[in-house]
C-alpha positions as CSV (number, residue, x, y, z in Angstrom):
1,X,68.9,140.3,167.3
2,X,65.7,139.3,169.0
3,X,63.1,137.3,167.2
4,X,60.1,139.5,166.7
5,X,57.8,136.5,166.0
6,X,54.6,136.8,167.9
7,X,52.3,134.0,168.8
8,X,48.9,134.4,167.1
9,X,46.2,135.4,169.5
10,X,43.5,132.7,169.3
11,X,40.6,132.5,171.6
12,X,39.4,129.3,173.2
13,X,36.4,129.6,170.9
14,X,38.6,129.9,167.8
15,X,40.7,126.9,168.8
16,X,37.5,124.9,169.6
17,X,36.1,125.7,166.2
18,X,39.3,124.8,164.4
19,X,39.5,121.5,166.2
20,X,35.9,120.9,165.4
21,X,36.5,121.5,161.6
22,X,39.6,119.3,161.6
23,X,37.6,116.6,163.4
24,X,34.8,116.8,160.8
25,X,37.3,116.4,158.0
26,X,38.9,113.4,159.6
27,X,35.6,111.8,160.2
28,X,34.5,112.4,156.6
29,X,37.9,111.0,155.3
30,X,37.4,107.9,157.5
31,X,33.8,107.4,156.2
32,X,35.1,107.8,152.6
33,X,37.9,105.3,153.2
34,X,35.5,102.8,154.8
35,X,33.1,103.2,151.9
36,X,35.9,102.7,149.4
37,X,37.0,99.5,151.3
38,X,33.5,98.2,151.3
39,X,33.2,98.9,147.5
40,X,36.5,97.1,146.8
41,X,35.4,94.2,149.0
42,X,32.2,93.9,147.0
43,X,34.1,94.4,143.7
44,X,36.4,91.5,144.5
45,X,33.6,89.3,145.8
46,X,31.7,89.9,142.5
47,X,34.9,89.0,140.5
48,X,35.4,85.9,142.5
49,X,31.8,84.8,142.0
50,X,31.8,85.5,138.3
51,X,35.1,83.8,137.7
52,X,34.0,80.8,139.8
53,X,30.8,80.2,137.9
54,X,32.2,79.6,134.4
55,X,35.2,77.7,135.7
56,X,32.8,75.4,137.6
57,X,30.7,74.8,134.5
58,X,33.8,74.0,132.4
59,X,35.1,71.7,135.1
60,X,31.8,69.9,135.4
61,X,31.6,69.5,131.7
62,X,35.1,67.9,131.5
63,X,34.3,65.5,134.4
64,X,31.0,64.5,132.6
65,X,32.8,63.8,129.4
66,X,35.5,61.8,131.1
67,X,33.1,59.7,133.1
68,X,30.9,59.0,130.0
69,X,33.4,58.9,127.2
70,X,32.4,55.3,126.2
71,X,28.6,55.8,126.0
72,X,27.9,59.5,125.4
73,X,25.7,60.3,122.5
74,X,26.5,62.8,119.8
75,X,23.7,65.0,121.1
76,X,25.0,65.0,124.7
77,X,28.5,65.7,123.4
78,X,27.3,68.6,121.3
79,X,25.3,70.2,124.2
80,X,28.1,69.7,126.7
81,X,30.7,71.2,124.4
82,X,28.4,74.1,123.6
83,X,28.0,75.0,127.3
84,X,31.8,74.7,127.8
85,X,32.5,76.9,124.7
86,X,30.0,79.6,125.9
87,X,31.5,79.6,129.4
88,X,35.0,79.8,128.0
89,X,34.0,82.8,125.9
90,X,32.4,84.5,128.9
91,X,35.5,83.8,131.0
92,X,37.8,85.2,128.3
93,X,35.6,88.4,128.1
94,X,35.6,88.8,131.8
95,X,39.4,88.5,132.0
96,X,39.8,90.9,129.1
97,X,37.6,93.4,130.9
98,X,39.6,93.1,134.1
99,X,42.8,93.7,132.2
100,X,41.4,96.7,130.3
101,X,40.2,98.3,133.6
102,X,43.6,97.9,135.1
103,X,45.3,99.3,132.0
104,X,43.0,102.3,131.9
105,X,44.3,103.3,135.3
106,X,47.5,104.3,133.5
107,X,46.2,106.2,130.4
108,X,49.7,107.0,129.1
109,X,50.3,103.2,128.7
110,X,46.9,102.2,127.4
111,X,45.6,105.1,125.2
112,X,47.2,105.4,121.7
113,X,45.7,108.4,120.0
114,X,45.7,109.2,116.3
115,X,44.1,111.9,114.1
116,X,40.6,110.7,113.2
117,X,37.8,112.3,111.2
118,X,35.1,111.8,113.8
119,X,32.2,112.0,111.3
120,X,33.6,109.2,109.2
121,X,34.5,107.2,112.3
122,X,30.9,107.4,113.6
123,X,29.4,106.6,110.2
124,X,31.7,103.6,109.7
125,X,30.8,102.4,113.2
126,X,27.1,102.8,112.6
127,X,27.1,101.0,109.2
128,X,29.2,98.1,110.6
129,X,26.5,97.6,113.3
130,X,23.8,97.7,110.7
131,X,25.1,94.5,109.2
132,X,26.1,92.9,112.6
133,X,24.0,89.9,113.5
134,X,24.1,91.1,117.1
135,X,21.8,93.9,116.2
136,X,19.5,92.0,113.8
137,X,16.0,93.1,114.3
138,X,17.1,96.4,116.0
139,X,16.0,99.8,114.6
140,X,19.3,101.7,114.3
141,X,19.5,105.4,113.5
142,X,22.4,107.8,113.0
143,X,21.7,111.4,114.0
144,X,24.5,113.9,113.2
145,X,23.6,117.5,113.6
146,X,24.2,120.2,110.9
147,X,26.6,121.9,113.3
148,X,28.6,118.7,113.7
149,X,28.7,118.0,110.0
150,X,29.7,121.6,109.2
151,X,32.5,121.5,111.7
152,X,33.6,118.0,110.4
153,X,36.0,117.7,113.4
154,X,39.3,115.9,113.1
155,X,40.2,114.8,116.6
156,X,43.0,112.9,118.4
157,X,41.5,109.7,119.9
158,X,42.1,106.0,120.3
159,X,39.7,104.5,117.8
160,X,39.8,101.1,119.3
161,X,38.9,102.3,122.8
162,X,36.2,104.7,121.6
163,X,34.7,101.8,119.6
164,X,34.8,99.6,122.7
165,X,33.0,102.3,124.7
166,X,30.3,102.5,122.0
167,X,30.1,98.7,121.9
168,X,29.3,98.6,125.6
169,X,26.6,101.2,125.3
170,X,25.0,99.5,122.3
171,X,25.2,96.1,124.0
172,X,23.4,97.5,127.1
173,X,20.8,99.1,124.9
174,X,19.9,95.7,123.4
175,X,20.1,93.8,126.7
176,X,17.7,96.1,128.5
177,X,14.9,96.4,126.0
178,X,11.7,94.4,126.3
179,X,10.4,95.3,122.9
180,X,12.1,95.9,119.5
181,X,15.3,97.8,120.4
182,X,15.7,101.3,118.9
183,X,19.2,102.7,119.2
184,X,20.2,106.2,118.1
185,X,23.9,107.1,117.7
186,X,24.3,110.9,117.5
187,X,26.7,113.8,117.6
188,X,26.3,117.5,118.1
189,X,28.1,120.7,118.9
190,X,26.6,122.5,121.9
191,X,26.6,126.2,122.6
192,X,30.0,126.4,124.3
193,X,31.6,124.7,121.4
194,X,32.0,121.3,123.1
195,X,31.4,118.1,121.2
196,X,28.6,115.7,122.3
197,X,28.4,112.1,121.3
198,X,25.3,110.2,122.6
199,X,23.6,106.8,122.5
200,X,19.9,106.8,123.1
201,X,17.6,103.7,123.5
202,X,14.0,102.9,124.1
203,X,14.7,100.3,126.8
204,X,13.2,99.7,130.2
205,X,15.1,102.6,131.8
206,X,17.1,103.1,135.0
207,X,15.7,104.1,138.4
208,X,16.8,107.7,139.1
209,X,18.1,106.7,142.5
210,X,20.6,104.3,140.9
211,X,21.9,106.5,138.1
212,X,24.8,108.0,140.1
213,X,26.0,104.4,140.9
214,X,25.9,102.8,137.5
215,X,29.4,104.0,136.5
216,X,31.0,102.6,139.8
217,X,33.5,99.9,139.2
218,X,31.8,96.5,139.9
219,X,28.3,97.9,140.3
220,X,25.8,95.5,138.7
221,X,23.7,97.5,136.2
222,X,21.2,94.7,136.4
223,X,20.4,95.6,139.9
224,X,19.4,99.1,138.8
225,X,17.3,97.9,135.8
226,X,16.1,94.4,136.8
227,X,15.9,93.9,140.6
228,X,17.0,90.5,141.6
229,X,19.0,89.9,138.5
230,X,22.5,88.5,138.7
231,X,24.2,88.8,135.3
232,X,27.8,89.8,135.8
233,X,30.2,92.1,137.5
234,X,28.9,95.3,135.8
235,X,32.2,96.4,134.3
236,X,30.7,97.7,131.1
237,X,29.8,101.2,132.1
238,X,32.8,101.6,134.4
239,X,35.0,100.8,131.3
240,X,33.0,103.4,129.2
241,X,33.6,106.1,131.9
242,X,37.3,105.3,132.1
243,X,37.7,105.4,128.3
244,X,35.9,108.8,128.1
245,X,37.8,110.3,131.0
246,X,41.1,109.1,129.4
247,X,40.2,111.2,126.4
248,X,39.5,114.2,128.7
249,X,35.7,114.0,128.5
250,X,32.8,113.3,130.8
251,X,29.8,111.1,130.6
252,X,26.3,111.5,132.0
253,X,23.1,109.4,131.9
254,X,19.5,110.5,131.7
255,X,16.8,107.9,131.9
256,X,13.1,107.4,132.4
257,X,11.6,104.1,133.6
258,X,9.6,102.5,130.8
259,X,10.8,105.0,128.2
260,X,14.5,104.6,127.7
261,X,18.0,105.9,128.5
262,X,20.5,108.3,127.0
263,X,24.2,108.3,127.6
264,X,25.9,111.6,126.7
265,X,29.7,112.0,126.4
266,X,31.0,115.6,126.3
267,X,34.4,116.7,125.1
268,X,36.0,120.1,124.6
269,X,38.0,120.4,121.3
270,X,41.2,122.3,120.6
271,X,40.3,123.5,117.1
272,X,44.1,123.8,116.2
273,X,45.4,120.5,117.4
274,X,42.2,118.4,117.5
275,X,42.9,117.3,121.0
276,X,40.0,116.3,123.1
277,X,39.8,117.6,126.7
């Protein structure tokens, strides 16, 4: 039996257009790959720089103590040990951040959910921050909407990771405020039934052109808020985004220079299982 397959009739124009479309996609894929490689190169360069700085400070401190062990004063000893201790804490935090980012790439291994009353969780987190010396002098406010309180949602989440995400947002709010920091932690239920948790501050704000970059891994938030600053790898918001996405949510940022910034996390809720998504 003869094969009745017929070769599709394509004009030269159709073939040219198809090749053109394929070429466009390949060129875009190549640009995306090149941009990713550049981002990763910058990411590793930032890590190398930020690892090297505290290690150098600690090494210099050890050398200074060794070379002056017989005639160093108590004041010099105290100051040198203080610097070494601060750099060690910074180095530990940096390594922990790198480890956390790597683990969040495999959510099934890093996220351990449990049923949590979200209202009580947010209230406990807020009241703990009120007595935390890190927020001494800050004006803290808890703003839970009537709709949220009425729903009183029990949800499946990893309380340690969600607290870590909130910690990063609160820390940024304090760090980027010239005046007395005011930080609002809030929750609401929006029209489509989704859950919103937000952190709002009265800080210096973020330039609109940089907002889409601030969640990129390794992007230095300082560059978007304080040009010329050089204060770390910028893992904080990338970690927040990863934690939120591991819980099936999304995060956005709205900011006005000189007025403040608001980070909003949005989750859909399965009312029967409490699963976020």
